[in-house]
C-alpha positions in Angstrom: 38.3 134.5 104.7 38.4 133.0 108.2 40.9 134.5 110.7 42.6 131.2 111.3 43.7 130.9 107.7 47.1 132.4 106.8 47.2 133.8 103.2 50.4 134.1 101.3 51.2 135.0 97.7 53.8 133.5 95.3 55.4 135.2 92.3 55.2 134.0 88.7 56.9 130.7 87.8 60.6 131.0 87.2 60.5 128.1 84.7 57.6 129.5 82.7 59.0 133.1 82.8 62.3 132.0 81.4 60.8 129.9 78.6 58.4 132.7 77.7 61.2 135.2 77.6 63.2 133.0 75.2 60.1 132.5 72.9 59.2 136.2 73.0 62.8 137.3 72.3 62.9 135.1 69.2 59.3 136.0 68.1 58.2 138.2 65.3 56.4 141.2 66.8 55.7 142.4 70.4 54.8 140.3 73.4 53.5 141.1 76.9 54.6 138.7 79.6 52.3 139.3 82.5 52.9 138.2 86.1 56.5 137.4 85.2 59.0 136.6 87.9 61.2 139.5 88.8 64.3 138.0 90.4 68.0 137.6 90.0 67.8 134.7 87.6 65.3 136.3 85.2 67.3 139.5 85.4 70.4 137.8 84.1 68.4 136.1 81.3 66.8 139.3 80.2 70.2 141.1 80.2 71.6 138.3 78.0 68.6 138.5 75.6 68.9 142.3 75.3 72.6 141.8 74.3 71.3 139.5 71.6 68.9 142.1 70.1 65.6 141.7 72.0 64.0 144.8 73.5 62.6 144.2 77.0 61.1 146.8 79.2 59.3 146.5 82.5 55.6 147.6 82.5 52.9 147.5 85.1 51.7 144.1 84.2 55.2 142.5 83.7 57.5 142.8 80.7 57.0 144.1 77.2 59.2 142.3 74.7 59.9 143.2 71.1 61.3 140.0 69.5 64.2 139.6 67.0 62.3 137.5 64.5 65.1 135.0 65.0 67.8 137.5 63.8 70.4 137.3 66.7 72.7 140.3 67.0 76.2 140.4 68.6 76.4 143.7 70.6 78.7 142.3 73.2 80.2 138.9 72.7 80.6 138.1 76.4 77.3 137.3 78.3 77.4 137.0 82.1 74.6 134.8 83.6 75.3 134.8 87.3 74.4 131.3 88.6 71.5 130.8 86.3 72.0 127.3 84.9 68.7 127.5 82.9 69.8 130.7 81.1 73.3 129.3 80.4 71.9 126.2 78.7 69.1 128.0 76.8 71.4 130.7 75.5 74.2 128.2 74.6 71.8 126.9 71.9 70.3 130.3 71.1 73.5 132.1 70.3 74.2 129.4 67.7 71.4 131.0 65.6 73.5 134.1 65.3 76.7 135.1 63.6 80.1 135.7 65.2 81.8 135.0 68.5 80.0 134.6 71.8 81.3 133.7 75.3 78.8 132.6 77.9 80.0 132.6 81.5 78.9 133.4 85.1 79.7 133.0 88.7 82.2 130.5 90.0 79.4 127.9 90.8 77.9 128.3 87.3 81.3 127.5 85.9 81.2 124.2 87.8 77.9 123.1 86.4 77.9 120.8 83.3 76.9 121.8 79.8 79.1 119.3 78.0 76.3 117.1 76.5 74.6 120.1 75.0 78.0 121.4 73.6 78.7 118.0 72.1 75.3 117.8 70.4 75.8 121.3 68.9 79.2 120.2 67.7 77.6 117.3 65.9 75.4 119.9 64.1 78.5 121.6 62.8 78.7 124.4 65.4 82.2 125.7 66.3 81.6 125.5 70.1 83.7 124.5 73.1 83.8 124.5 76.9 86.2 123.6 79.6 86.0 120.2 81.2 82.3 120.0 80.2 81.6 123.3 82.1 81.4 127.0 81.2 82.7 129.3 80.0 81.2 128.3 76.6 82.8 129.8 73.5 80.9 129.8 70.3 81.7 131.0 66.8 78.2 131.0 65.4 77.1 130.8 61.8 73.5 129.7 62.1 72.1 126.3 63.3 71.3 123.7 60.8 69.3 121.3 63.0 68.6 117.8 61.9 68.3 114.5 63.7 69.6 114.4 67.3 69.7 111.7 69.9 70.4 112.4 73.6 71.1 109.5 75.9 71.2 109.4 79.8 71.4 113.2 80.2 71.6 114.7 83.7 69.5 117.8 82.8 66.3 118.2 80.8 67.4 121.8 80.1 69.6 120.4 77.3 66.4 119.1 75.6 64.5 122.3 76.2 67.4 124.4 74.8 67.4 122.5 71.5 63.6 122.4 71.2 63.2 126.2 71.9 65.6 127.0 69.0 64.1 124.4 66.7 61.8 126.7 64.7 64.8 128.8 63.7 67.1 126.1 62.5 67.7 125.5 58.8 66.1 122.0 58.7 64.1 121.8 61.9 64.8 119.3 64.6 64.0 115.6 65.1 65.0 114.8 68.6 65.0 111.3 70.2 65.7 110.7 73.9 67.1 107.4 75.2 68.1 106.0 78.6 67.5 107.8 81.8 66.0 111.3 81.4 65.4 113.4 84.5 62.9 116.2 85.2 60.7 115.3 82.2 57.8 117.6 83.3 60.1 120.6 82.4 60.2 119.3 78.8 56.4 119.4 78.8 56.5 123.0 80.1 58.8 123.9 77.2 56.5 122.3 74.6 53.5 124.1 76.1 55.2 127.5 75.9 56.4 126.8 72.3 52.9 126.0 71.2 51.5 129.0 73.0 53.8 131.2 70.9 52.8 129.5 67.7 55.5 126.9 67.0 54.8 123.6 65.3 56.0 120.8 67.6 54.9 117.2 67.2 55.4 114.5 69.9 55.4 111.0 68.5 55.6 108.4 71.2 57.0 109.3 74.6 60.5 110.3 73.7 60.4 111.6 70.1 59.9 115.2 69.1 59.6 116.9 65.7 60.0 120.7 65.5 59.3 122.2 62.1 60.5 125.5 60.6 57.2 126.6 58.9 55.9 128.2 62.1 58.1 130.5 64.0 57.1 132.3 67.2 54.7 135.2 67.1 54.4 137.8 69.7 51.5 137.4 72.1 50.0 138.3 75.5 51.2 135.6 77.8 50.2 135.1 81.5 52.7 133.3 83.8 51.1 131.2 86.4 52.4 131.3 90.0 55.5 129.4 90.9 54.7 125.9 92.3 58.3 125.5 93.6 58.0 128.7 95.6 54.5 127.6 96.8 56.0 124.4 98.2 57.6 126.1 101.2 54.2 127.2 102.4 52.7 123.8 101.7 55.5 122.5 103.9 54.7 125.1 106.6 51.1 124.0 106.7 52.2 120.3 107.0 54.5 121.1 109.9 52.7 123.7 111.9 49.1 122.4 111.5 48.1 125.9 110.4 45.7 126.3 107.5 47.6 128.1 104.8 46.2 129.4 101.6 48.7 130.0 98.8 47.5 132.5 96.2 48.8 132.4 92.6 48.8 128.6 92.0 46.3 125.9 91.3 46.1 122.2 91.8 45.9 121.6 88.0 49.1 123.5 87.4 51.2 122.5 84.3 54.3 122.6 86.6 55.6 119.2 87.8 56.4 120.5 91.3 52.7 120.8 92.1 52.8 117.0 92.5 54.3 117.6 96.0 50.7 118.0 97.0 50.0 114.3 96.3 52.8 113.4 98.6 51.4 115.6 101.3 48.0 114.0 100.9 49.6 110.6 101.3 51.3 111.8 104.6 48.0 113.1 106.0 47.4 116.6 104.8 44.1 118.0 103.4 44.3 119.8 100.1 41.6 122.1 98.8 41.8 124.7 96.1 40.3 127.0 93.4 41.3 128.5 90.1 43.9 130.8 91.7 44.7 129.2 95.1 45.6 126.1 97.0 45.0 125.6 100.7 46.9 123.0 102.8 46.0 121.9 106.3 46.8 119.0 108.6 44.6 117.8 111.5 46.5 114.6 112.4 50.0 113.4 112.9 52.1 112.9 109.7 52.0 109.3 108.5 54.9 107.4 110.1 57.0 104.4 109.1 59.5 103.8 106.3 58.8 105.4 103.0 60.5 105.7 99.6 59.9 108.7 97.3 61.2 108.7 93.7 61.7 112.5 93.1 63.3 112.2 89.6 60.5 114.3 88.0 60.5 117.0 90.7 64.1 117.3 92.0 63.6 120.9 93.2 61.2 119.5 95.8 63.9 117.4 97.5 65.0 120.1 100.0 61.3 120.7 100.9 60.6 117.0 101.3 63.9 116.5 103.2 62.9 119.1 105.8 59.5 117.4 106.1 61.2 114.1 106.6 63.1 115.5 109.6 59.8 116.0 111.5 58.1 112.7 110.5 58.4 109.5 112.6 60.3 106.9 110.5 62.8 106.6 107.8 62.5 108.5 104.5 64.4 107.5 101.4 64.6 109.9 98.5 65.8 108.4 95.3 66.6 109.0 91.6 68.0 112.5 92.2 71.8 112.1 91.7 71.6 115.1 89.4 71.0 117.3 92.4 74.8 117.3 92.9 75.0 119.7 89.9 72.4 122.3 91.0 73.1 125.7 92.6 74.9 123.7 95.2 75.5 120.0 95.7 72.1 119.7 97.2 72.4 116.1 98.4 75.6 116.9 100.4 74.1 120.2 101.6 70.9 118.6 102.8 72.7 115.8 104.6 75.1 118.2 106.3 72.4 120.7 107.4 70.0 118.1 108.6 72.7 116.6 110.8 73.5 120.0 112.0 69.9 120.3 113.4 70.2 116.9 115.1 68.6 114.7 112.4 70.5 111.7 111.1 70.7 112.0 107.3 73.2 110.5 104.8 73.7 110.5 101.1 72.8 107.6 98.8 74.4 107.2 95.4 71.2 108.7 93.9 69.5 110.4 96.9 69.2 110.7 100.7 68.1 108.7 103.6 66.7 110.6 106.6 65.6 109.4 110.0 62.9 111.7 111.6 63.7 112.8 115.1 64.0 115.7 117.5 65.6 118.9 116.0 67.8 121.4 117.8 68.7 125.0 117.1 71.6 125.7 114.8 73.0 128.2 112.3 72.2 126.9 108.8 74.7 127.3 106.0 72.9 128.0 102.7 75.7 127.4 100.2 74.3 130.4 98.3 71.4 128.1 97.4 67.9 129.6 97.5 66.1 126.3 98.0 68.3 125.3 101.0 67.6 128.6 102.6 63.8 128.6 102.1 63.4 124.9 103.2 65.3 125.4 106.4 63.6 128.7 107.0 60.3 126.7 107.3 62.0 124.3 109.7 62.7 127.4 111.8 59.0 127.7 112.4 59.2 124.5 114.4 62.7 124.9 115.9 63.3 128.0 117.9 66.8 129.4 117.6 67.4 128.0 114.1 68.9 130.8 112.0 69.6 131.1 108.2 72.9 132.5 106.9 72.9 134.6 103.7 69.2 135.2 103.6 69.6 137.3 100.5 70.3 134.2 98.4 66.5 133.8 98.0 66.5 136.7 95.6 67.5 134.3 92.9 63.9 133.1 92.6 61.7 134.7 95.4 62.8 138.1 96.6 59.6 138.5 98.7 60.0 135.2 100.5 60.8 136.6 103.9 57.9 139.0 103.9 55.5 136.2 103.0 56.9 133.8 105.6 56.2 136.5 108.3 52.5 136.1 107.6 52.7 132.6 109.1 
């Protein structure tokens, strides 16, 4: 490879790792999950799944999992999930397949993140389940999950949908799920369906928002490879766009099943050149970023908003990011956090009811507050490549999804 190309590597996808762990833990027989993400979030999920009867061991390639065959145990009724919202929502549905009392809880911020719509849906199925003010802790007295017809309307998290679909093969009647109104982050539902199919489930999509999950085909153990994390790769795509360096990101591909890879389309629109192969994507920029007023609907890739927000700070013109009101219930209130920290570095930014408006300009050094949010930390770390004197508080928060981030960033 030419000397003027920086090469970085990203870990396995957090979204795919967690979905594969759920399927493998429910499956009949052993699975090998290769290139899995090893991070705080996946650690909390694996600990929870082990409490529910799955056997999970680290091996050279990733994780070896011996599934429960859908027979959920109750070794310890209290399950602590840190600030892993995905695990909280997935396990809220999964423990309903078991028997007895379970309590799902986590850090203070997790107990501020909503789970009410999922709890209400499970109550409609006859589950004895409750939460406090629509948030964890979640208390369940489980006696199996009957399934049936479900309608979800105007939900703020696609994880409710994924949680129900993942458990569908082990319900008494299967699941017929209909979505209505505004549904955010729909590419993550596609990820879930893909993993379910890979593990042998029978799921039928009729129309755009109607799903049927049968009970004739439960999950079977398998060898599953986790592709690289497109969300983690985005910070190096951003670095290429800002620094004009050619950066090759190993572990991802342009044809990824992950919705966040679509950030590359935005970067192309703004003037970047994208090339790639089966296991890598290279980003470079030879001209100024496109200027002028632009609007980006990020409803299908909300995790890319901090990345795009930092890019907007260095672009001439006004950037409006819309359809992401649900970012207020992520690891932090990401809309407030981004507006505050962009202003801290001298960029005028303000919240919209469903997003952000950012005026590109001249940045200044500052100490960035991360709000214990990995995506805030990594996005502003890249801004630091362009703004000498910019520092990041609580660098360890990136361990949630990308423990090796700082080492990879040094390569640039």
